[in-house]
C-alpha positions as CSV (number, residue, x, y, z in Angstrom):
1,X,77.2,58.4,99.9
2,X,78.2,57.1,103.3
3,X,75.9,57.2,106.3
4,X,76.5,60.2,108.5
5,X,77.7,58.0,111.3
6,X,80.5,56.7,109.1
7,X,81.4,60.2,108.0
8,X,81.6,61.4,111.6
9,X,83.8,58.4,112.5
10,X,86.2,59.2,109.6
11,X,86.4,62.9,110.5
12,X,87.1,62.0,114.2
13,X,89.9,59.6,113.1
14,X,91.5,62.3,110.9
15,X,91.4,64.9,113.7
16,X,92.9,62.4,116.2
17,X,95.7,61.5,113.7
18,X,96.4,65.1,113.2
19,X,96.6,65.7,117.0
20,X,99.0,62.7,117.4
21,X,101.2,64.1,114.6
22,X,101.1,67.5,116.2
23,X,99.4,69.1,113.1
24,X,96.4,71.3,112.9
25,X,93.6,71.7,110.4
26,X,93.6,75.0,108.5
27,X,90.6,77.2,109.0
28,X,89.1,79.0,106.0
29,X,87.9,82.4,106.9
30,X,85.0,84.3,105.2
31,X,85.1,88.0,104.7
32,X,84.7,89.9,108.0
33,X,85.5,86.8,110.1
34,X,88.3,86.7,112.6
35,X,90.1,83.9,114.4
36,X,92.8,83.7,117.1
37,X,96.2,82.3,116.3
38,X,97.3,79.3,118.2
39,X,98.6,80.6,121.6
40,X,101.9,78.8,121.0
41,X,102.6,80.4,117.7
42,X,105.8,82.4,118.0
43,X,106.8,82.8,114.4
44,X,104.6,82.8,111.3
45,X,104.6,83.4,107.6
46,X,102.0,85.4,105.7
47,X,101.7,83.9,102.2
48,X,99.9,85.7,99.4
49,X,99.1,84.3,96.0
50,X,97.3,85.2,92.8
51,X,97.0,84.3,89.1
52,X,96.4,86.7,86.2
53,X,93.4,85.7,84.0
54,X,94.5,84.5,80.6
55,X,94.4,87.2,77.9
56,X,94.9,90.0,80.4
57,X,97.7,91.6,78.4
58,X,100.9,92.8,80.2
59,X,102.3,90.7,83.0
60,X,100.8,91.6,86.4
61,X,103.2,92.8,89.1
62,X,101.4,92.6,92.4
63,X,103.1,93.9,95.5
64,X,102.3,92.7,99.1
65,X,103.0,95.0,102.0
66,X,102.4,95.2,105.7
67,X,101.5,98.5,107.5
68,X,102.3,98.3,111.2
69,X,100.0,100.4,113.4
70,X,100.2,101.7,116.9
71,X,97.3,101.5,119.4
72,X,95.9,104.8,118.0
73,X,95.5,103.2,114.6
74,X,98.3,105.4,113.1
75,X,101.8,104.7,111.7
76,X,104.5,105.8,114.1
77,X,107.1,106.2,111.4
78,X,107.7,105.5,107.7
79,X,109.8,102.5,108.7
80,X,106.6,100.8,109.9
81,X,105.7,100.2,106.3
82,X,107.3,96.9,105.2
83,X,107.4,96.4,101.4
84,X,109.8,95.7,98.5
85,X,111.8,98.8,99.2
86,X,111.9,98.4,103.0
87,X,112.0,94.7,103.5
88,X,112.8,94.5,107.2
89,X,111.3,96.3,110.2
90,X,113.9,97.8,112.6
91,X,112.9,95.3,115.3
92,X,113.4,92.3,113.0
93,X,109.8,91.2,113.7
94,X,108.6,91.7,110.2
95,X,110.6,90.6,107.1
96,X,109.5,90.8,103.5
97,X,110.7,88.1,101.1
98,X,111.2,90.5,98.2
99,X,109.3,91.5,95.1
100,X,107.9,88.9,92.7
101,X,107.6,90.7,89.4
102,X,105.3,88.2,87.5
103,X,103.4,86.0,90.0
104,X,104.3,83.0,87.9
105,X,104.2,79.5,89.4
106,X,102.2,77.7,92.0
107,X,102.0,78.5,95.7
108,X,102.7,81.8,97.5
109,X,103.9,84.6,95.2
110,X,105.1,86.8,98.0
111,X,105.7,86.0,101.7
112,X,106.3,88.1,104.8
113,X,107.8,86.6,108.0
114,X,106.6,87.5,111.4
115,X,108.3,87.0,114.8
116,X,105.8,87.8,117.5
117,X,108.5,87.5,120.2
118,X,110.3,90.5,118.7
119,X,107.2,92.5,117.9
120,X,107.5,96.0,119.6
121,X,104.9,96.6,122.3
122,X,103.6,99.7,120.6
123,X,102.6,97.7,117.4
124,X,99.0,96.6,117.8
125,X,97.9,95.9,114.3
126,X,99.4,94.6,111.0
127,X,97.5,95.6,107.9
128,X,98.2,93.3,105.0
129,X,97.6,94.9,101.6
130,X,98.2,94.0,97.9
131,X,98.6,96.6,95.1
132,X,99.0,96.3,91.4
133,X,102.2,98.1,90.3
134,X,101.6,100.7,87.6
135,X,98.0,99.7,87.4
136,X,96.8,102.9,85.8
137,X,99.4,102.9,83.1
138,X,98.9,99.3,82.3
139,X,95.1,99.6,82.6
140,X,94.9,96.7,85.1
141,X,92.7,95.9,88.0
142,X,91.8,93.0,90.3
143,X,88.9,92.0,88.1
144,X,91.7,90.5,85.9
145,X,93.1,88.4,88.7
146,X,92.0,84.9,89.8
147,X,92.6,82.8,92.9
148,X,93.9,85.6,95.1
149,X,94.4,84.5,98.7
150,X,96.2,85.3,102.0
151,X,97.2,82.6,104.5
152,X,99.0,82.5,107.8
153,X,101.4,79.6,108.3
154,X,102.8,78.6,111.7
155,X,106.6,78.3,111.4
156,X,107.3,78.0,115.2
157,X,110.2,75.5,115.8
158,X,110.5,74.6,112.2
159,X,106.9,73.8,111.6
160,X,105.2,74.6,108.3
161,X,101.5,74.4,109.2
162,X,98.9,76.5,107.6
163,X,96.6,77.8,110.4
164,X,94.3,80.4,108.7
165,X,93.4,81.2,105.1
166,X,91.2,83.7,103.3
167,X,90.3,83.2,99.6
168,X,89.0,86.2,97.7
169,X,85.8,85.3,95.9
170,X,84.2,88.6,95.1
171,X,84.6,90.6,91.9
172,X,87.1,93.3,92.5
173,X,86.8,94.9,89.0
174,X,88.0,98.5,89.2
175,X,90.1,97.9,92.4
176,X,93.9,98.3,92.1
177,X,94.5,97.7,95.8
178,X,93.0,95.3,98.3
179,X,93.3,95.3,102.1
180,X,93.5,91.6,102.4
181,X,93.7,91.0,106.2
182,X,94.5,92.4,109.6
183,X,96.6,90.7,112.2
184,X,96.0,92.3,115.6
185,X,96.4,92.0,119.3
186,X,93.3,91.5,121.4
187,X,93.4,90.8,125.1
188,X,96.9,89.6,125.0
189,X,96.5,87.3,122.0
190,X,97.0,87.7,118.2
191,X,94.1,87.3,115.8
192,X,93.7,87.4,112.1
193,X,90.7,89.1,110.4
194,X,89.7,88.5,106.8
195,X,89.0,92.0,105.4
196,X,88.9,91.9,101.6
197,X,88.3,95.6,101.0
198,X,89.1,96.7,97.5
199,X,89.8,100.3,96.3
200,X,91.2,102.2,93.4
201,X,94.4,103.1,95.1
202,X,98.1,102.5,95.4
203,X,100.3,101.7,98.5
204,X,100.8,105.4,99.1
205,X,97.0,105.9,99.4
206,X,96.8,103.1,101.9
207,X,99.6,104.6,103.9
208,X,98.0,108.1,104.0
209,X,94.9,106.5,105.6
210,X,96.9,105.8,108.7
211,X,98.9,109.0,109.1
């Protein structure tokens, strides 16, 4: 073990090197915690990932979606739900990468691009949810899923820097849908909140909460 003075010096050097390179350290959020996005972030990517536990049977088809809410906490129209059958918001501010049917491979399984410069003024909150497709028929739930996470990556000006991350660590057995995170406006700036609320529901049930 190194003396605390040496550790502090090394940490300080790492932070200074990151500043010189123009990079930032990613912040890991805990459930219920929120943090402001960098004020210079204009475009970002929401990345979501997961792994099915071995021996879980049929392949898991998890679907990520964004529900855009107005200031009253409601959906203004059905087009404000961005998912695999409605991949692009009419404003162009929210774009879904498309459905990943298996979740195979490392890294993000599904991604959603955000352009805050195009975000309509009436949209105050983006609710990020993940659901298991045909969960009831396949008898699947999030207790059979490992390493689920949501992260926000700053892509402004061609950057690819992870700013915020939330790793799910609770047991979500019985849940077929999870409200992963909220990205919302507060006093003129955008923030991300780690939510991590599980429920036995599909995307339609989440949507009905905000009608």
